[in-house]
C-alpha positions as CSV (number, residue, x, y, z in Angstrom):
1,M,20.2,6.2,15.9
2,K,17.9,9.2,16.3
3,T,14.1,9.5,15.2
4,S,12.4,12.9,14.9
5,T,8.7,14.1,14.7
6,K,10.0,16.7,11.9
7,P,11.0,14.5,9.1
8,F,12.3,16.2,5.7
9,V,11.0,15.2,2.1
10,F,13.1,13.7,-0.4
11,L,11.4,13.4,-4.0
12,S,8.3,14.5,-2.3
13,V,8.0,10.7,-0.8
14,L,11.2,10.4,1.6
15,A,10.8,11.0,4.9
16,F,13.5,10.4,7.4
17,A,16.0,11.2,10.4
18,G,18.8,9.3,11.2
19,C,18.5,5.8,10.6
20,K,14.4,5.0,10.8
21,S,11.6,2.2,10.8
22,S,9.4,2.1,8.3
23,E,6.5,0.8,10.9
24,Q,6.4,4.1,12.6
25,P,3.5,6.2,11.3
26,S,2.8,9.5,12.7
27,S,1.1,12.8,11.5
28,T,4.3,13.3,9.8
29,S,4.8,10.1,8.5
30,A,4.7,10.1,4.3
31,V,1.5,9.6,3.1
32,A,0.3,8.7,-0.4
33,S,-3.5,9.9,-0.8
34,Q,-5.6,8.8,-3.6
35,Q,-8.6,11.0,-3.9
36,V,-11.2,8.7,-5.3
37,A,-12.6,10.9,-8.5
38,A,-15.8,10.7,-9.6
39,S,-16.4,9.7,-13.5
40,S,-16.6,12.3,-15.8
41,T,-19.9,10.7,-16.9
42,A,-21.3,10.2,-13.4
43,P,-24.5,11.9,-12.5
44,A,-24.8,14.8,-10.3
45,A,-24.1,14.3,-6.5
46,S,-27.7,15.6,-6.0
47,S,-29.2,12.6,-8.2
48,V,-26.7,9.7,-7.1
49,A,-26.2,9.3,-3.1
50,R,-23.3,7.2,-2.7
51,S,-24.9,4.3,-0.8
52,P,-26.4,0.5,-1.2
53,A,-29.5,-0.4,-2.4
54,P,-32.5,1.0,-1.1
55,T,-33.8,-2.1,0.1
56,H,-31.7,-1.6,3.4
57,S,-33.5,-0.2,6.2
58,G,-32.8,3.4,7.6
59,A,-32.9,6.7,5.8
60,V,-30.6,7.3,2.8
61,K,-27.5,9.8,3.8
62,P,-25.5,10.9,1.4
63,H,-21.9,11.6,2.5
64,P,-19.3,13.9,1.2
65,Y,-16.5,12.4,-1.6
66,A,-13.8,11.5,0.6
67,T,-10.2,10.8,0.4
68,A,-8.9,7.1,0.2
69,V,-5.5,7.3,2.2
70,V,-2.8,4.6,1.8
71,T,0.2,5.5,4.6
72,Y,3.7,4.2,4.2
73,A,5.2,3.6,7.9
74,T,8.4,3.7,5.4
75,A,8.3,6.9,3.5
76,G,9.6,6.8,-0.1
77,N,9.3,3.0,-0.8
78,D,7.2,3.6,-3.6
79,A,8.9,3.7,-7.1
80,L,11.1,6.7,-8.3
81,A,10.3,9.0,-10.9
82,S,13.6,7.6,-12.6
83,E,15.9,5.0,-12.1
84,P,18.9,5.6,-9.7
85,S,22.3,5.9,-11.2
86,L,23.6,3.3,-8.7
87,D,22.5,0.2,-7.4
88,P,23.8,-2.4,-4.6
89,A,25.9,-4.4,-7.0
90,K,27.5,-1.3,-8.5
91,V,28.6,-0.1,-5.4
92,G,30.0,-3.4,-4.5
93,L,27.6,-4.2,-1.3
94,P,27.8,-7.9,-0.3
95,K,25.2,-9.9,-1.8
96,A,22.1,-10.8,0.1
97,D,20.6,-14.3,0.0
98,F,16.6,-14.8,-0.5
99,G,16.6,-18.4,-0.5
100,A,14.7,-20.5,-3.3
101,P,11.3,-18.8,-4.1
102,G,8.2,-20.7,-2.7
103,P,4.5,-20.1,-2.0
104,L,3.2,-16.7,-1.0
105,V,1.4,-17.4,2.4
106,I,-0.5,-14.3,4.1
107,K,-1.9,-15.3,7.3
108,G,-5.4,-13.6,8.2
109,Y,-6.6,-13.9,4.6
110,P,-8.9,-15.1,3.5
111,T,-11.8,-14.6,5.6
112,P,-15.8,-14.7,5.2
113,V,-16.8,-11.2,5.1
114,D,-20.6,-10.7,6.2
115,A,-22.5,-9.3,3.5
116,G,-25.4,-8.0,5.4
117,M,-26.0,-4.5,4.5
118,R,-22.4,-4.6,3.0
119,D,-22.2,-3.8,-0.6
120,L,-18.9,-5.3,-1.2
121,A,-17.1,-5.3,-4.8
122,T,-18.0,-8.8,-6.2
123,W,-16.2,-9.2,-9.4
124,I,-12.3,-8.1,-8.9
125,G,-9.0,-8.2,-11.0
126,Y,-6.4,-7.1,-13.1
127,S,-6.9,-6.0,-16.7
128,K,-5.1,-7.9,-19.3
129,D,-2.2,-5.6,-19.8
130,D,-1.6,-5.3,-15.9
131,K,-2.5,-1.5,-16.1
132,Q,-5.6,-1.7,-14.3
133,V,-7.2,-3.0,-11.1
134,I,-10.9,-2.9,-11.4
135,A,-13.3,-3.8,-8.4
136,C,-17.2,-3.9,-9.3
137,G,-20.4,-4.4,-7.7
138,H,-24.0,-3.1,-7.0
139,M,-23.0,-0.6,-4.7
140,S,-25.2,2.4,-5.6
141,P,-28.9,2.3,-5.9
142,I,-28.8,3.3,-9.3
143,S,-29.0,0.7,-11.8
144,A,-28.6,0.5,-15.8
145,D,-31.2,-0.3,-17.9
146,K,-29.4,-3.2,-19.2
147,G,-25.3,-4.2,-19.2
148,D,-24.5,-3.8,-15.8
149,E,-24.9,-7.1,-14.5
150,K,-21.7,-7.4,-12.8
151,G,-22.0,-4.2,-11.4
152,N,-23.2,-0.6,-11.2
153,T,-20.3,0.9,-9.7
154,C,-16.4,0.2,-10.6
155,F,-13.0,1.3,-8.9
156,V,-10.5,1.5,-11.1
157,H,-6.9,2.1,-9.9
158,D,-4.6,2.6,-12.7
159,G,-1.1,2.5,-10.7
160,K,-1.2,6.0,-9.1
161,T,-5.0,6.5,-8.4
162,T,-8.4,5.4,-8.0
163,K,-11.4,6.4,-10.0
164,E,-14.8,5.8,-8.9
165,L,-17.1,5.1,-11.9
166,Y,-20.9,5.0,-12.2
167,V,-24.2,4.2,-14.3
168,T,-25.1,7.5,-16.1
169,E,-28.6,9.0,-15.8
170,N,-30.3,10.6,-18.4
171,G,-33.7,11.7,-17.4
172,D,-35.2,8.5,-16.6
173,H,-32.8,6.3,-18.6
174,R,-29.8,5.0,-16.9
175,Y,-27.4,3.4,-18.9
176,V,-23.5,2.4,-18.8
177,G,-21.7,5.2,-19.9
178,A,-18.3,5.1,-21.7
179,E,-15.9,5.0,-19.0
180,L,-17.9,2.4,-16.9
181,G,-18.1,0.3,-20.3
182,A,-14.4,0.4,-20.5
183,A,-14.0,-0.7,-17.2
184,I,-16.4,-3.8,-17.2
185,T,-15.0,-4.6,-20.9
186,A,-11.1,-4.4,-19.6
187,L,-12.4,-6.8,-16.6
188,K,-14.3,-9.3,-18.6
189,E,-10.7,-9.4,-21.2
190,G,-8.7,-9.4,-18.1
191,Q,-7.8,-11.9,-15.1
192,S,-10.9,-11.7,-12.9
193,K,-12.5,-13.2,-10.4
194,D,-16.1,-13.3,-9.0
195,L,-16.7,-13.4,-5.1
196,T,-18.2,-16.5,-4.2
197,R,-21.3,-16.4,-1.6
198,T,-21.2,-19.1,1.4
199,N,-23.4,-19.4,4.7
200,G,-26.6,-19.2,2.9
201,N,-25.7,-16.7,0.9
202,S,-25.0,-14.4,4.0
203,E,-21.1,-14.0,3.4
204,I,-18.7,-13.5,0.5
205,T,-15.6,-15.0,0.9
206,P,-12.7,-13.4,-0.9
207,P,-10.6,-15.1,-3.4
208,A,-6.9,-16.9,-2.2
209,V,-3.9,-16.1,-3.4
210,M,-2.3,-18.7,-4.7
211,T,1.2,-18.2,-6.4
212,T,4.8,-17.9,-5.4
213,W,7.3,-15.1,-4.6
214,P,11.4,-14.7,-4.5
215,Y,11.1,-13.9,-0.7
216,A,9.2,-17.3,0.3
217,S,11.9,-18.7,2.5
218,D,12.2,-15.6,4.6
219,I,8.9,-14.0,5.0
220,Q,5.3,-14.7,5.6
221,L,2.9,-12.1,4.9
222,D,0.5,-10.7,7.7
223,V,-3.1,-8.4,7.3
224,T,-4.8,-7.1,10.3
225,T,-7.7,-5.0,11.1
226,I,-7.9,-2.3,13.6
227,P,-11.5,-1.8,14.2
228,P,-13.0,2.0,14.3
229,S,-13.2,3.8,17.5
230,E,-13.7,6.9,15.9
231,G,-13.4,7.6,12.1
232,S,-12.1,4.8,9.8
233,G,-10.9,1.7,10.5
234,I,-7.8,0.7,9.6
235,L,-6.5,-2.3,7.3
236,R,-2.6,-3.1,7.9
237,V,-0.4,-4.8,5.8
238,G,2.9,-6.3,6.6
239,G,4.6,-9.3,7.6
240,H,7.2,-11.4,9.7
241,Y,10.6,-12.3,8.6
242,A,11.7,-15.8,10.1
243,K,10.3,-16.3,13.6
244,E,10.2,-12.5,14.6
245,E,7.0,-10.8,15.9
246,P,5.5,-9.1,12.6
247,V,5.7,-5.3,11.0
248,Y,3.2,-3.8,9.6
249,S,4.5,-1.1,7.0
250,V,1.4,-0.3,4.9
251,S,-2.0,1.3,6.4
252,L,-5.2,1.9,4.2
253,A,-8.1,4.0,5.7
254,F,-11.1,6.4,4.6
255,R,-11.1,9.7,5.5
256,P,-14.2,12.1,4.7
257,S,-13.4,15.4,2.9
258,T,-15.3,17.3,5.3
259,P,-16.4,16.1,9.0
260,M,-19.0,13.5,9.7
261,P,-19.2,13.4,13.7
262,G,-20.5,9.8,15.0
263,V,-20.1,8.0,11.4
264,M,-17.5,5.5,11.4
265,W,-15.9,3.1,8.7
266,D,-15.8,-0.3,9.4
267,A,-13.1,-1.7,7.2
268,V,-12.6,-5.5,5.8
269,W,-10.6,-7.0,3.1
270,N,-12.3,-7.2,-0.3
271,G,-9.8,-8.8,-1.8
272,I,-6.1,-9.3,-2.6
273,L,-4.9,-10.1,-5.7
274,Q,-1.9,-11.0,-7.8
275,N,-1.3,-9.3,-11.1
276,P,-0.9,-11.7,-14.2
277,S,2.8,-11.2,-14.6
278,N,3.2,-12.1,-11.0
279,T,5.2,-9.1,-9.6
280,E,3.1,-7.3,-7.3
281,L,0.0,-7.4,-5.1
282,A,-3.5,-5.5,-5.0
283,F,-4.9,-4.9,-1.6
284,I,-8.8,-4.1,-1.9
285,G,-10.1,-2.8,1.4
286,H,-14.0,-1.9,1.6
287,F,-15.0,0.7,4.1
288,F,-18.5,0.9,4.9
289,C,-20.7,3.4,7.3
290,M,-24.0,1.3,7.5
291,E,-26.6,2.4,4.6
292,W,-24.9,5.2,4.1
293,C,-21.7,4.6,1.9
294,N,-19.8,1.6,0.5
295,D,-16.1,2.8,-0.6
296,L,-13.2,1.1,-1.6
297,V,-9.0,1.6,-1.5
298,I,-7.2,-0.2,-3.6
299,K,-3.2,0.0,-3.2
300,R,-0.8,-2.0,-5.3
301,V,2.3,-3.0,-3.8
302,R,5.4,-4.7,-5.9
303,Y,6.7,-7.6,-4.1
304,D,10.2,-6.4,-4.0
305,E,8.9,-3.3,-2.2
306,L,6.6,-5.1,0.3
307,A,9.6,-7.4,1.2
308,S,12.1,-4.4,1.2
309,L,9.6,-3.0,3.9
310,V,9.2,-6.2,5.9
311,Y,12.8,-6.6,6.2
312,N,13.7,-2.8,6.6
313,D,11.0,-2.6,9.7
314,T,12.2,-5.8,11.5
315,G,16.1,-4.5,11.0
316,F,15.2,-1.2,13.0
317,R,14.2,-2.9,15.7
318,H,17.3,-4.7,15.8
319,H,19.1,-1.2,15.8
320,Q,17.0,0.2,18.3
321,K,18.4,-3.1,20.8
322,K,22.0,-1.9,19.6
323,D,21.8,-5.2,17.9
324,Y,23.5,-3.7,14.9
325,T,24.8,-7.0,13.6
326,A,21.0,-8.5,12.9
327,S,20.2,-4.8,11.6
328,R,23.0,-4.7,9.2
329,D,22.0,-8.4,7.9
330,L,18.3,-7.2,7.4
331,F,19.0,-3.7,6.2
332,L,21.2,-5.1,3.5
333,K,18.2,-7.5,2.4
334,A,15.8,-4.8,2.3
335,T,18.4,-2.8,0.2
336,W,18.9,-5.8,-2.4
337,A,15.3,-6.6,-2.6
338,N,14.2,-2.9,-3.6
339,P,17.5,-1.2,-4.6
340,R,14.8,1.8,-5.9
341,A,14.1,2.3,-1.9
342,P,15.7,5.4,-0.4
343,L,15.5,4.5,3.3
344,P,17.6,0.9,3.2
345,P,20.5,1.9,2.0
346,Y,21.2,4.8,4.3
347,N,20.0,2.4,7.5
348,L,22.4,0.0,6.1
349,A,25.2,2.9,6.1
350,C,24.2,3.7,9.6
351,A,24.7,0.0,10.7
352,Y,28.0,-0.4,9.1
353,A,29.4,2.6,10.8
354,L,28.2,1.3,13.8
355,L,30.2,-1.7,13.7
356,G,33.1,-0.4,12.1
357,D,33.0,-1.3,9.2
358,A,33.5,2.0,7.4
359,T,34.7,0.8,3.8
360,N,30.9,-0.7,3.5
361,S,29.4,2.4,5.3
362,E,31.1,4.3,2.4
363,K,29.5,1.9,-0.1
364,A,25.6,2.1,1.5
365,L,25.7,5.8,1.8
366,K,26.8,6.6,-1.6
367,L,23.8,4.4,-2.8
368,A,21.7,6.3,-0.7
369,I,22.6,9.7,-2.1
370,A,22.2,8.2,-5.5
371,V,18.4,6.9,-4.6
372,A,17.2,9.9,-2.6
373,G,19.3,12.9,-3.8
374,D,21.7,15.4,-1.7
375,K,19.4,16.2,1.0
376,V,20.9,12.7,2.3
377,K,24.0,14.5,2.9
378,A,23.2,17.4,5.3
379,R,21.0,14.6,7.2
380,A,24.2,12.5,7.6
381,K,26.4,14.8,8.6
382,K,24.0,15.3,11.8
383,D,23.3,11.6,12.4
384,S,25.0,10.5,15.6
385,D,25.3,6.9,14.1
386,F,28.1,8.3,11.8
387,K,30.0,9.6,14.7
388,S,32.9,7.4,13.9
389,V,33.3,8.2,10.4
390,L,32.5,11.9,10.6
391,S,36.2,13.0,9.6
392,A,37.3,10.5,7.1
393,P,37.8,11.8,4.1
394,W,35.5,9.6,2.2
395,F,32.8,10.7,4.2
396,K,33.7,14.3,3.7
397,A,33.8,13.8,0.4
398,L,30.3,12.2,0.0
399,T,28.3,14.5,2.1
400,D,30.1,18.0,1.0
């Protein structure tokens, strides 16, 4: 198995060199960057400083618009633009057994968050149609004359990007504009939660996730926080398979669009939500730099996608130790959990080849090519994991 610091890209999101873990982010890892866009009805930057309420101590220091960064340690596990022509069943791969569905458990969440000067989103949820994740709160010093009782700022994630919406100013008149009003209405009509204050109103407790999912027999999810040493703190999402050590496959951070020396964004989990149709989780991270800024990063991850990441990353740990039987079994589960993920079937083909199972290696590689495109062919021909099958007619036919 080889890993490279210069991965190439498939379908703009797939990056790997040889069989590869999804839990090894680097400067070359695939990054889904979400620009937090200002509303078209927002006041000019000069009139609204992106800061908490002015009752806080210290000078208000406006900061540049910034990029919310979601990094996949496994590149390419996001949804593809179209369905691949093949799936594990069509190529004849052995069926994976995930056991019975059960409670979705998240270690490390929920925990109370110090409200202090931190202006958290206090009203969060999904729109009724599942299309939007909306998080609102009093995160700006600008309040409307009426209509913003639930919040003067909302972050709206439409499945691809996050947009930040504010109260609109018109001279001395401040009002809830069309976009902010639509977000508030969508949240009122959807599945929303008010975050409760505890410990003398000094803390806010995020909502617990109380649902079931198909991978409960295998996986317990884990979230953790890395405090900032400089720049942004990092929120990490992952899980552990059976009794193994956890893997963290998705990271949320905040990056200023221009350098801000000495400013650090502290990160906490503002909330984790399941959608109304019980197929995905929305991870809402709050990033705070004292009096100056309150920003949210929202990442939505399907159950099958998250399970596939955990299976694949855990499998790669075994693969590195040359425990190919264990890695094969986990790559197989990763492939079946999310048949649209490009990396697991490629890794599975590697494991089968190293175990001398040419028949199933061919099936897995065929699937990897169908999912990720022709560039897999060039990669496979250079990958030492396929050394035992390089001269096989089927391998030559697939990779030509």
